C-alpha positions, 0 to 999 in steps of 0.5 A: 967730823959730822955725821953727814961727812961720813954719809957724803963719802958713802954716797960718792962711792955708791950714788943714791941715784943708782938705787932701783925705783922700788928702794928707799936707800939713804937717810932713815932717821936722824940728824946729820949735823951732829959730831960722829962718835962711832959707826956700827955696820950691819945688814938689818937694823934691829933693836939688838943692833941699836942696843949695841950702838948705845952700849958702844956709845955710837951715834950712827948705824949704817945698814944695808937693808932699809929699816924704812921701806914702806910708810909707817901710819903710826909709831906706837911700838907695835912691831920691830920697826916702830920700836927701832924708830922710837929707840933710835930717835930717844938716843939720838942715833942716826940710821942710814942705808945703802942698799940697791945703790951699793948693789949697783955701784961698780965696786959694790956688793957684787964686785966684793962677792967676786973678790971673796970667790976669786973672780977675775975682771968682773963686769956688770951683768945688767948695766944700769939703765940711763947711768953715766957711771961706767960698770954700774948695774945689777950682777957681775960676771967674770972668770975664775982662775981655773976650771972647777967641776960642778961639785968642786965649785959648789963646795967653794961657794959653800965654804967661801960664804959658810953656807949652811944649804946650797940649793942648786939645780942639776944641769943635763949637760955636765961641764966644767965651771970657769965663767960665773955670774952672780947677784947678792940678794934676790937676783933670780931675775938675772939668770937668763942674762947670765945664760946670754953672757956665756956664764957656766954658773950663777949664784944668788941669795934666794930663788923660787921653786919654779925659778930653777926650771929651764937652765939645762945648760947653767948651774944655778945655786941659791946660798941664802939672802944673808949669806950672799951679802954678809960681806958687805959689812966689810965693804962698808968698813973699807970705804969708811976707814979710807976716808976716815981712818980715825973714826971708831967703826965696828961690824955688829956682833949680832946675828940678824939672819932670821933663817937658821939651818938644822 
């Protein structure tokens, strides 16, 4: 099968028009008429990830975060992005990214997070404006199978996402956690929407200091950008293997998270 057939399957699941206006999802590098030898899945494209693809003999790298987000004025190898471009072209590797289109897809990144936490009947938190696709948009909100105390819930989140550190506020009102909203990555902009949709807790990847203020009746937790999106690789794998069960697909063994916890 050709590489473009794999990419077409991804775009049926997460159409490119679902991406946010600032994004650069889609084909990053390469020619898609080539026969696909295998797909390596990652959150971030790095030189080590490309080296792994080369060692596996794979000519397709699928990432969540786009390698090319801003325009390049030169390609001289002065930074890792330029070196990745040079390496991918030299070894005829196609690089493709499904970013906010996969976030906003009805059963995309946030839906997958809900499955990991056992959240039932998840619905989109902020519908995608102008989209004709039902339940497409940013974030998800749904119900846990039972109520948790705040500490029980935070421990559940920490264990589910293997988090080194959970940053959270301390709501003034002690309440049980049953209705949960979430958004993978940088989702702080949805905290207000989570409150309006009656959530007891809101989980996202990252929030700034001042964004933790003003949520007296909402438990807010930031678990790390990478940690919140790590299961995106499983989502990629699930999409591809359903369509192409014979294709060799692997999750990268490279830890691309640049953040460590002491």
